[in-house]
N, C-alpha and C positions, 0 to 999 in steps of 0.2 A: 748464629741463630738468625733466622729470617724474621722480618717484621710481621706483626699480627695482621690477619686479613681485615680489610675494612669494606664495609658495604656502602652503597650510596646513601647519603644523608638526607637529600631533599625528598619531599613527599609530594605526590601529585595533588592537584586541587580537586576536592570532591565536587565543587560546583562545576568545574570544567568537565569532569567525567560525566556528571549527570546531564549537562547540556549536550555533550557530544554523543551520548549513548541513546538518546530518545529520537524517535522518528519525527515527531512534531510536538509542539507544546499542547498539552491538554488532552492528548489522545492516549489510548491504551494499546497502541500497536507494539509489536515486538521491537526490542531495541535494535537499531542499526547504527553502525559507526560512520561518522562523517569524516572519512579519511582525508578529504581535501582540506579540512579545517585544522588539521594537526599542525603543531608548531614544528618547523624544520630545525633539525639539530645535526651536528657532526660529531664524530667520535675519533679518539686517538687511542692507539694501543701500543704499549711498551712492555718489554719483558727481558728477563735475564736469569741465567742459571744461578741458584743459591744453594746453600748447605752442601758445598762440595760436589755439586752436580746432581744431587738427589732430588732437588725441587726446582720448579720454574716459577719465579715471581712474575705474575702478570698484572699489569695496571691498565685500567680503562678509564679514560676521562671523556666527559661530555662537554661540548661547548656550542654556543649559538653563533659562531663565526666571529665573535668579538671577545666574549668572556667565557672562561672556564666555569661551568655551572655545577658540575659534580664530578666525583672521583671514587673509584672502587679498586681494591686490589685483593689478590688471593695468591697463595702459593699452591701450585699444582704439583702432584707427584711426577717425577721425571725419571724414566729408565733409559739409560744410554744404550743398552743392548736391544731395545725395542723402540727406536725413535718414531716409527710410523704410528704406533699406538699412542705414544706420548703426544705427538702432534695432533692426532685426532681428538684426544681428550682435551687438549688446550683449545682447539678450534671449537669444540662443542661447548666448552665453558664460556668462551667469548660470545657465541651466538645466543646461548641461554641468558647470559647477562644482558645483552642487548634487548632480547625479547622481554625479559622481566622489567627492565627500565621503561621500555616502550609501553607496556601494558599499564604500569603504575602511573606514568606521567602523561600518556597520550601524546607523545612526540613521534615524529617520523624522522628517520635517519636518512639524510641525503648523501652521506658519504663517510668513509672512515679512512684513516691513514695509520700506518704502523712503521716501526723501525724494521729494518731488514732482518735484524737478529731474531725477531719474533717468528718469522716464517722462514 
């Protein structure tokens, strides 16, 4: 049996989101993002076949070049007779996970690394 899926545990700062989403202090201008002020982070990706080859356990961890700051994992369905679709689904899951983390925490990813077995 595969381990249960885990989601990222950390939550983004509402103060930082508010500060980075306003054009200038005290104005009612439309929100603009200050992308140059986002905290730089890196990501790591690992994965392995589980459940007798019926699923692919994918783990994503976020770090700030020194410390691991968060971790998430999920088991994706895997079909050995259609590896292209399975690979596409896994890649989309990874990208959506990065996008969700970025939007919630207002970090920018400078790079990611993975084990060869993931791709």
